[in-house]
C-alpha positions in Angstrom: -0.6 17.9 -21.0 -2.3 14.7 -22.1 -5.3 14.7 -19.8 -6.4 13.4 -16.5 -4.8 10.3 -15.0 -7.1 7.3 -14.7 -7.3 7.7 -10.9 -8.4 11.4 -11.3 -11.7 10.6 -13.0 -14.9 11.7 -11.2 -17.6 9.1 -11.1 -21.2 10.0 -11.9 -22.3 8.9 -8.4 -19.9 11.3 -6.8 -21.3 14.2 -8.9 -24.9 13.2 -8.0 -24.0 13.0 -4.3 -22.4 16.4 -4.3 -25.5 17.9 -6.1 -27.8 16.2 -3.6 -25.9 17.7 -0.6 -26.0 21.1 -2.2 -29.7 20.8 -2.9 -30.4 19.8 0.7 -28.6 22.8 2.0 -30.2 25.1 -0.6 -33.8 24.2 0.2 -33.2 24.0 4.0 -33.4 20.3 4.5 -31.1 18.5 7.0 -27.7 17.6 5.6 -27.7 14.3 3.7 -31.5 14.1 3.6 -31.5 13.2 -0.1 -28.7 10.6 0.3 -30.6 8.9 3.2 -33.8 8.9 1.2 -32.0 7.2 -1.7 -30.4 4.6 0.5 -33.8 3.7 2.0 -35.3 3.4 -1.5 -32.5 1.2 -2.7 -32.7 -1.1 0.4 -36.4 -1.4 0.1 -36.1 -2.4 -3.6 -33.5 -5.0 -2.6 -35.9 -6.5 0.0 -38.8 -6.5 -2.5 -36.6 -8.3 -5.0 -36.7 -5.6 -7.6 -34.2 -6.3 -10.4 -31.1 -4.1 -10.7 -32.2 -2.3 -13.9 -35.5 -1.2 -12.3 -34.0 -0.3 -9.0 -31.5 2.0 -10.8 -34.5 4.2 -11.8 -35.1 4.9 -8.1 -31.5 5.6 -7.4 -31.4 8.3 -10.2 -34.5 9.9 -8.9 -33.6 9.8 -5.2 
């Protein structure tokens, strides 16, 4: 009864992805719309040479 095994931990990104999918469905957007928008924002930031700290702001708000 000690706790979860190291492999059983849920990453923050997984929780955010699940919430994004639920939000898409809840507001009537196509499935994975929020995830696709975030991916576009991250790739655009990479092409523009935005540093990783600043691009994380876009990832969290996607």
